[in-house]
NUTITI-859639 format. One record per residue: z, y negated, x of N, C-alpha, C, O in turn; residue in three letters. Coordinates in steps of 0.001 Angstrom, whole numbers, plus 500000, padded with zeros to 6 digits. Last residue first. Example, Ala and Ser with C-alpha at 12.3 -4.5 7.8 and 13.67 -1.06 7.14 Angstrom:
<pts>
507080502250512850507140501060513670507870499970512900508039498862513409SER507800505690513190507800504500512300507800503300513200508465503319514236ALA
</pts>
This chain:
<pts>
762070086174326109761214087289325737759787087071326227758921087916326001PRO763981084932328925763196084706327702762337085906327399761906086602328319ALA767071085638330003765659085936330222764920085793328914765219086466327928ARG769878084156331462769081084359330256767639084645330650767067083979331514TRP771948085867333689770908084863333516770083085181332282769647086314332078ARG775489086088334326774188086642333981773196085510333794773572084338333748THR778087085326334623777338085588335828775997086217335568775409086819336466GLY779487084550332479779446085987332713778688086339333986778645087501334388ARG778985081837332510780330082302332838780343083787333156781116084238334001LYS776394081761331610776655081394332992778033081903333430778218082340334566ARG776697082463328991775923083376329825776053083033331301775851083894332158PHE778298080339327970778866081672328157778053082555329089778615083308329885GLU778208077098329568777751078073328582778141079488328986778295079800330167HIS778874075329331513779915075667330544779515076828329641780367077466329024ASP776532074950332881777677075510333606778759075986332653779481076938332951ALA775031073714330871774640075035331351775811075710332052776060076898331848VAL776414071279330689776329072158329517775973073580329940776544074543329428ALA775976070227333226777351070526332797777351071486331610778181072391331532LEU773215069885333055773768070789334058775199071176333713775590072330333888ARG773088067945331076772518069273330813773087070284331797773405071411331419ILE774254065871332500774926066366331291774390067741330895775144068598330434HIS772348065453334448773658065966334854774421066505333645775153067488333760ARG770187064342333081770081065679333635771419066283334009771608067494333899GLY771656062577330243770837062688331449770855064126331976771469065009331377ASN771776061055327141772002062312327847771075062361329065769861062207328935VAL773328057839326548772213058772326491772544059989327349773461059962328169TYR775633056436326799774838056166325611773587057033325520772863056972324526ARG778893057693327773777483057389328038776720057214326729777098057761325692ALA781516058450327701781188057162327101779742056754327328779387055596327105GLY782086060941328512782005059926329564781755058530329010781779057546329750GLU781967062321326135783223062323326881783258061284327983784327060798328352GLY779253062036325519780256061323324726781585061226325465782250060191325433PHE778191063845327378777842062425327455778859061573326689779271060515327163ALA779317066236326419779596065786327782779313064297327932780097063569328541ALA778206066379323843779658066308324010780030065776325391780946064965325523LEU775527066615324566775967065436323801777481065262323904777979064144324036LEU775667069118325795775304067949326596775695066656325885776145065706326527ALA776221070759323630777241070608324676776941069413325570777865068759326055LYS773772070454322235775049070112321603776137069867322655776879068887322575HIS771982071513324078771863070108323677773158069614323041773585068486323285ALA772883074199324176772956073352325370772844071869325026773541071048325622LEU772426075087321516773738075207322152773874074230323311774871073516323412ILE769673074549321145770692073926320295772065073944320955772779072941320953ASN768510076191323113768281074738323129769377074035322339769946073045322801ILE769290078682322167769856078187323413769655076681323565770524075981324084LEU767731078794319829769191078902319744769852078367321008770865077673320930ARG765003078481320787765671077486319948767186077586319918767867076562319976PRO763910078817324054764496079594322950765336078660322076766305078088322575VAL762897077627326344762249077354325070762782078126323882762179078101322809GLY764523078176328471763232078864328420762557078701327050761746079535326650ARG766874076845328983766759077552327697765518078430327615765456079334326782SER766529075693331523767717076513331240767539077373329998768004078512329964ALA764113074305331312764282075300332364765441076241332052765347077446332288LYS764697072547329206763661073567329049763820074682330078763679075861329752TYR766693071013330375766984071751329152765947072851328945766292073965328550LEU765374069809332474766438070768332767766774071617331539767101072798331661ARG763566068194331016763079069185331987764131070250332257763830071444332269ARG765322066605329523764385067487328838763889068572329783763799069739329400ILE766603065201331591767389066065330706766485067059329986766838068230329852ALA764471063740332599765107064759333451765923065730332614765941066931332882GLN764000062044330444762955062985330849763534064096331726763135065254331611ALA766998061866328355766102061403329407765053062462329729765188063624329345SER767606061567325000767574062540326092766557062062327130765383061876326810PHE767162059324323396768544059739323658768631060753324804769639060789325510LEU765294056412322994765293057785323488766689058207323937767319057535324754ARG766946054273320534765972054590321593766135056036322056766994056773321573PRO767928055237317118767950054444318335766855054806319320765938055557318987GLY768378056689314891767331055680314801767194054874316085766417053920316131LEU769394059778313523769330058937314719768137057990314642767017058419314362TYR769741061611311441769976060195311192769865059272312387770207058094312285GLY768993064195311704770439063949311691770770062467311578771942062091311613ALA766269063888311939766792064520310720768284064275310572768791064161309456THR766176062819314523765797061981313382766341062555312083766817061814311223ARG767014065097315992767778063849316048767454062957314850768360062401314230LEU764981066901315412766343067198314976767217065946315008768068065762314138ARG762754065556316568762777065910315141764204066146314655764592065643313600HIS763418065386319274763277064159318481763354064446316988763946063677316230GLN763425068141319926764629067330320112764562066077319243765527065739318557ILE760721068762319374761804069440318653763099068621318732763782068432317726TYR759349067293321278759167066962319860760288067571319011760743066959318044ASP760257068682323543760550067260323390760402066828321940761234066080321425GLU759250071294322999760683071043323139761022069575322923761966069254322201LEU756481071213323071757159071457321797758614071029321860759151070472320902ASN756134070978325823755787069840324963756408069989323577756818068997322974SER757027073557326598757700072352327111757395071137326241758293070348325948ARG757014075771323709756502075248324965757293074013325386758117073496324631THR759389078172322364758497077024322277758080076546323664758716076877324665MET759277081794322133759891080531322533758889079385322442757679079610322444PRO757929083399319121758235083318320542758923082006320871759133081182319981GLY757416085671316513757986084386316917758302084436318407758878085410318892LEU754539087266315270755684087295316188756113085880316524755286085006316785SER753366088866312264753347087774313240754598087880314090755587088497313694ALA751248090635309918752432090530310783752247089365311747751125088932312012SER750018092348307078750102091104307829751360091122308693752415091574308249PHE750261094931306114748918094380306267748892093067307044747860092706307610SER751859097819306141752058096442306622750703095848306954750076096213307949ILE751361100436305607751250099500304489751464098044304896751272097138304085ARG751880101894307846750484101751307458750296100728306338749195100212306144GLN754667101970307802753992101117308788752543100868308398752026099768308591LYS755055103907305804755498102528305593754765101587306545754295100526306133LEU754109106206306963753423105704305769753804104260305478752994103483304972GLN755904106716308982754591106205309366753822105669308154752981104782308297ARG758485107642308971758166106498308104756808105899308457756585104706308254ILE758609109768310714759171109943309371758799108812308427758796108998307211ALA757726108920313172756797109690312343757287109816310906756484109953309983SER758432105584314112758916106937313842757962107667312883757467107090311916GLN757659102983314305756802103973314960757252105408314717756541106348315072ASP759611101407313291758509101747312390757538102760313000756697103324312300LEU761168101051315563761725101780314419760597102274313511760622103405313027HIS759550099423317053759820100783317542760367101664316424760071102856316347ARG759671097147315436758383097797315689758580099230316170757867100140315747ASP762380096501315584761810096909314291760481097628314489760190098604313797LEU762842095506318078763216096903317829762659097416316512762483098621316335GLU762310092780317897761219093688318288761548095166318119760643095995318026PRO764155091869314861763935091836316303762842092843316670762479093678315841GLN762784090787311662763624091572312555763299091351314017762295090726314362GLY761987090686308305762261089852309475763161090649310406764205091141309976PHE759656091674305939760670092148306877760772091185308047759775090894308708LEU758942091282302624758807090628303923759974091063304800761136090849304454VAL757112092543299920758271092707300789757988092091302152756944092335302757LEU756303091939296581755915091780297973757171091812298841758172091172298518GLN755567093577293589756612093115294494756048093045295907755394093979296371MET753290094279292326754281093565291521755429093043292374756181092170291941LEU749911094124293308751275094477293646752232093647292785752001092460292551LYS747189094731290965747966093926291904749333094541292182749842095356291412ARG745724096496289318745049095338289909745861094615290985745278093947291840ARG747234098548288241745950098899288858745293097740289603744405097959290427PRO750487097429289448749538097701288377748220098115289037748095098043290259THR753331098787291177752135097968291080751372098314289808751591099354289188GLU755431100013293349755514099384292032754360098393291899754412097291292447LEU755414100872295914754566101613294970754538100976293590753718101348292750ASN757339099498297238755964099012297397754993099745296477753867099288296280SER759537101055296701759410099772296015757985099237296110757487098603295180LEU759017103149298447759033103410297007758879102115296213758189102073295195LEU759313101801300850758004102343300509757913102646299019756872102432298397ARG762025101326300801761117100182300666759702100654300325758980099977299593LEU763032103815301349763171103307299980762241102119299749761732101924298645VAL762637103938304086761796104782303231761877104326301770760896104439301034GLU764688102353305002763308101874305136762373102667304227761426102114303667LEU766732104154304553766671102945303734765291102314303817764778101799302824THR766316106071306469766213106483305062766166105277304128765619105368303029GLU766767104540308810765439105081308512765288105443307040764258105159306430THR768724101531308376768588102975308627767216103472308192766584102889307311PRO768040098329309751768012099202308577767923100668308992767131101013309869MET767864096541311801769106097302311693769102098287310535770077099017310353ALA765545095147311513765589096129312600766831097010312527766863098093313110HIS765997093207309619765453094495309165765450095556310255765360096747309955ALA767150090673309390767765091682310273767273093093309932768046094051309956GLU766246090116305922766540089646307269767209090768308065767766091700307486ASP763883090519303590764991091264304197765145090808305646764288091077306488LEU762713089227300605762844088999302044764082089720302558765181089552302030CYS760498089765298047761780090213298571761790090040300089760969090637300785LEU759004088220295424758966088305296881760375088642297367761323087895297125VAL757280088884292453758570088911293146758332089072294644757570089934295080VAL755118086700290688755290087845291562756639087747292262757084086656292618THR754408085660287356755120085467288620755246086782289376755453087839288780SER753615085302284766752587085451285801753184085204287191752547084621288069HIS755544085415282807755491084206283636754332084195284638754096083179285291TYR755074087803281326755599086604280669755364085334281476755026084293280913GLN754006089668283110753364089465281804753787088149281168752976087458280550ALA755820089545285227754436089129285441753740088844284106752975087886283994TYR758126090436283926758116089139284595756692088644284791756392087473284555THR757406092982283074757723091952282076757666090559282687757213089612282045GLU757060094236285580755952094159284624756200093050283604755298092267283307ILE759613093971286684758456093382287361757277093226286410756582092210286430LEU761231095377284854761494093972285146760251093303285737759884092199285335PHE760134097961285009760122097225283734760310095725283964759633094905283344ASN760690098544287731759320098531287224759219097724285941758322096894285797THR763510098462287782762715097550288613761308097415288045760795096306287896PHE764049100615286089764473099269285690763721098206286495763340097169285952ALA763043102658287678762416102403286376762786101010285867761954100310285290LYS764842102526289757763438102227290033762673101949288734761772101110288699LEU767117103342288326767057102006288921765622101606289234765232100463288997LEU766573105945287602766786104942286555766639103522287108766109102629286446GLN766416107084290194765267107132289285765392106060288203764428105348287918HIS769017106694291179767873106036291813766658106004290901765949104999290845GLN771352106103288437770832106859289575769560106174290087769090105199289501ASN774273104372287276772827104485287381772448105371288573773142105385289590VAL776724103912285873776520105074286741775023105361286886774575106481286640HIS776285101556284382777364101642285367777140102787286354777354102619287554GLU772813100511284088774034101188283625775053101321284759774713101211285937PRO771654097139284814771545098592284961772859099230284497773901098576284507TYR769671094137285031770820094881284512770570096377284634769428096834284567SER768731091989287552768314093149286752769558093908286298770399094274287119ILE768883089775289211769487089711287882769052090834286978769003090663285760GLY768071089891291780767046089561290787767605089452289373766887089081288444LEU770411090628293075769747089389293460768746088931292399768594087735292151GLU770865093142291864771794092041291619771159090691291955771339089720291220ASP768728094555292985768821094383291532769744093224291178769436092421290297ALA769491094507295667768265093829295248768277093569293743767883092496293287ILE771807096056295529771887094677296009770655093880295590770764092716295204ALA770758098496294680771699097778293812771802096313294219771877095430293364LEU769240099138296943768585098959295651769480098184294678769004097319293943LEU771312099396298842770305098343298982769599098085297657769382096931297288LEU772625101616297849773342100342297925772367099186298069772569098121297487THR770713103603298190771110103229296833771825101880296826771649101089295899MET770472103644301110769360103371300195769793102889298812769291101879298320PRO773050101773302829772489103034302360771420102730301307771458101672300679GLU772290098977304955772927099579303786772308100950303520771186101236303938LEU771600096433306322772145097646306944772990098371305902774219098378305959TYR770466094016305551770084095241304829770567096521305489770005097589305245PRO771536091018305142771941092130306016771648093446305316772486093946304566ASN770373089249303335770605088821304715770951089951305667770691089856306866PRO767925089292301065768982090195301519769239089886302995768408090225303837ILE766669087530298380766964087457299816768144088367300134769222088235299554TYR763970087056296187765268087689296433765462087747297942764512087988298688ALA762045084950293986762443085469295293763812086131295268764676085811294451THR759054084584292295760496084765292127760977085454293395760380086438293832ILE756303082370292136757034083429292828758512083401292435759119082343292270PHE755162080197291048754490081470290806755209082656291440754780083801291300ASN756380077903291859756917078559290669756204079862290322756611080557289391GLU756120078291295495756091077557294233756587078413293068757137079497293262ASP757826078248298613757121079011297577757201078273296243758236077697295908LEU759450076855300302758142076263300007757333077075298996756265076637298568VAL761800078323300630761882076988300049760538076392299671760476075515298810GLY761030080615301918761512080727300543761526079367299849761294079267298644LEU760408079420304421759393080110303630759807080210302168759010079916301277PHE762941078567305253761870077594305030760787078190304132760312077541303201LYS764226081030305512764718080046304532763652078994304223763485078585303074ARG762680082169307579762799082830306280763233081839305207762667081816304114CYS763176080389309672761817080537309146761846081170307763761109080747306872LEU765883080947310044765473079607309619764058079635309051763777078971308053LEU765685083601310923766397083300309672766014081919309148765839081739307943THR764205083325313349763692084138312230764367083768310913763692083633309892LYS764580081978315830764500081242314568763985082017313375763387081431312473GLY765142083136318264763847082465318131763621081843316753762574081239316523THR767477084606318642767513083168318854766204082442318678766141081236318917GLY766074087608319796767293086923319368767161085427319656766788085025320758VAL762493087763319192763711088030319943764888087265319351764712086384318510GLU760774088787316220761081087800317244762375088162317935763252088791317343GLY758477089448313505759431089855314535759639088728315539758800087840315689THR757626090025310230757802088960311217758852089424312229759979089752311857ILE755397091546307964756425091734308997756424090565309972755377090159310478LYS754746092547304644754546091559305701755692091724306698756824092011306309ILE753149094259302003754114094301303096753735093303304186752578093217304599PHE751215093531299969752485094169299641753534094082300719754705093855300413GLY749453090521299213749683091668300090751088092224299878752032091472299636GLU748556088329297730749128089478297041749348090699297894749424091811297370GLY747774085979298764746704086955298562747225088255297957746452089177297697SER750166084667299032749214084143298048748066085113297787747453085081296720ARG751322086140301102751924086167299766750940085676298705750895086218297600THR749551085590303249749786086965302799750361087010301393749937087828300577ALA749714082805303552748424083437303236748644084826302647748002085197301665VAL752451082517304179751893081871302998750569082517302584750334082747301398MET752746084043306547753544084338305357752902083761304098752819084436303072LEU750982082689308256750766084103307929751502084483306651750952085160305782THR752240080214308445750898080308307839750597081738307411750030081974306343ASN754544081031309803754656080466308457753309080529307737753250080861306553LEU753402081898312240754146082842311405754261082333309969754096083103309023ALA752294079499313165751419080641312921752105081641311985751484082167311061ILE754620078016313469753628077581312488752670078714312150752276078879310996GLN755803079477315550756490079374314256755515078950313158755575079466312042CYS754179079082317707754246080433317133754920080431315767754637081286314927SER754521076073317904753254076812317839753357078177317155752701078412316140ASP757038074746315632756365074834316927755261075883316838755091076514315794HIS758123073303313129757054074295313241756376074196314604755286073639314727ALA761465073140312417760414072532313240759356073593313523759653074647314085PHE764049072471310145762949073352310531761892072571311298761477071487310886PHE766134071079309150765898070951310585764744071832311062764494071923312264PHE766278071850306540765958070441306810765581070240308272764805069344308600ARG767175074457306537765729074259306566765335072787306714764170072496306987SER769625075667308535769378074621307544767906074239307614767441073750308644ASP771251077913309785769826077914309421769502076954308280769146077385307183PRO773333076598312359773227077049310974771770076940310529771108075959310866THR773676075628314900772796076783314731772820077355313322772375078482313108ASN773429072070315511774175073258315092773188074387314844772005074143314606THR772394069628316379772013070859317065772918072042316732773146072912317572PHE773230067221315244771838067630315087771491069012315619770405069522315342PRO775937066368313188775558066984314451774136067550314322773863068290313376ALA775249063381311262775792064725311440775343065263312786774477064685313442GLU774347060829311506775052061175310276775801062493310432776849062702309820ARG774720058965314574774220060116313831774997060309312539776184059988312479LEU775343057187316679774679056718315469774037057821314655772947057649314110GLY776846058091318775775399058038318970774637057590317725773407057612317718PHE779425057876317672779134057269318975777634057098319189777194056080319723HIS779328059496315438779403058045315261779014057323316548778354056285316512ARG779151062030316814778156061610315819778161060086315631777103059459315664THR781118062922318520780039062133319100779060061584318064778218060752318401TYR782892064312316780783328063141317528782185062294318027782260061067317969GLY781991066288315183782228066645316581782642065438317416782733065538318639TRP782445067275312065782562066048312844782943066428314267784074066838314529ASP780191069225310115781322069170311037781296067855311814780222067378312181ALA779263068501306740778923068568308160780164068445309034781072067668308740PRO780098070609304100780417069331304707780114069414306197780640070296306874LYS777390072422302625778646072371303347778870070972303894777912070233304122GLU774937072522301631776007072575300649777385072472301313778412072441300635PHE773274072671303757773322071387303064774413071360302003774779070287301523ARG773252075252304817774287074333305262774319073007304514775304072276304624SER772503077396301968772421076999303353773330075805303602774084075391302721GLN771761080164299807772590079009300162772458078683301637772317079581302466PRO768282080999299167769633081348299593770433080122299987769861079137300454PRO766518080221296262766674079904297675768096080235298085769037079800297422ILE764302081503293991765717081500294349765848081294295854765346082101296636ARG761826079642292237762215080521293337763695080394293639764268079309293551PRO762032079425288638761994078794289957762393079785291038763208080674290792ALA759940080788286222761236080913286882761132080329288271760230080697289023ILE758125078783283857758207079669285023759614079674285606760364078704285497ALA757663078908280419758363078214281507758582079167282671759159080240282495MET
</pts>
């Protein structure tokens, strides 16, 4: 019997927030929250390429994979979607914040995988426990372990070096653990350090997440509305879509924030759809406008 992939907890286990406008617009829940709920995953152009890269790389047994993207481009949501679509041939571990000392990270990974270890374990003993676990898992279930590390750009250099040690865990024929790094573009600069050049050389697949296109945006809005239970006519006018794209530059996190605030503005007026003026009100209310700065897309 194969071990099912371990999927990190996400918003479907939480009670949806009631923002007041959900009933007004015929929604089951708010459609534009920024919680990384994979039900709302939308594979726009660069996102689909990244997901395809992840699936091809893991199925071919590659040891190291890297996904980068600017703030707000959907790396965590992509990670959750990826973990959710892996089949029973994979056992997964997810570390949301790997800004840890090397030994602490190893212990966190062991805990995620359910690997037992002595109370006062050292690094050598822990790596040996990893090796035994991976070999036994593959021998018994023919399953490969996939370790996903989110926010990898924040990892200390010495902790990144530990990942190289984990990538050494292999048989003569295959890797026993695959590592996937999700991070901001700073991760690339981090990996350029001479101290960890051996790690960079082991990254065989990589992809970058970017903002979505104007045509992607309209489909994205409709997808999230339908997922949230909307069955009515077009809710965002053509002018609203144009202004939303101009203000957000196609960055998913900003799209969600502005669309959410525009729905609140429309609800406050008793309107049945979102027009361009509601988007303008949302932009005026948003924090980056209050600070007198302008969002610049990557």
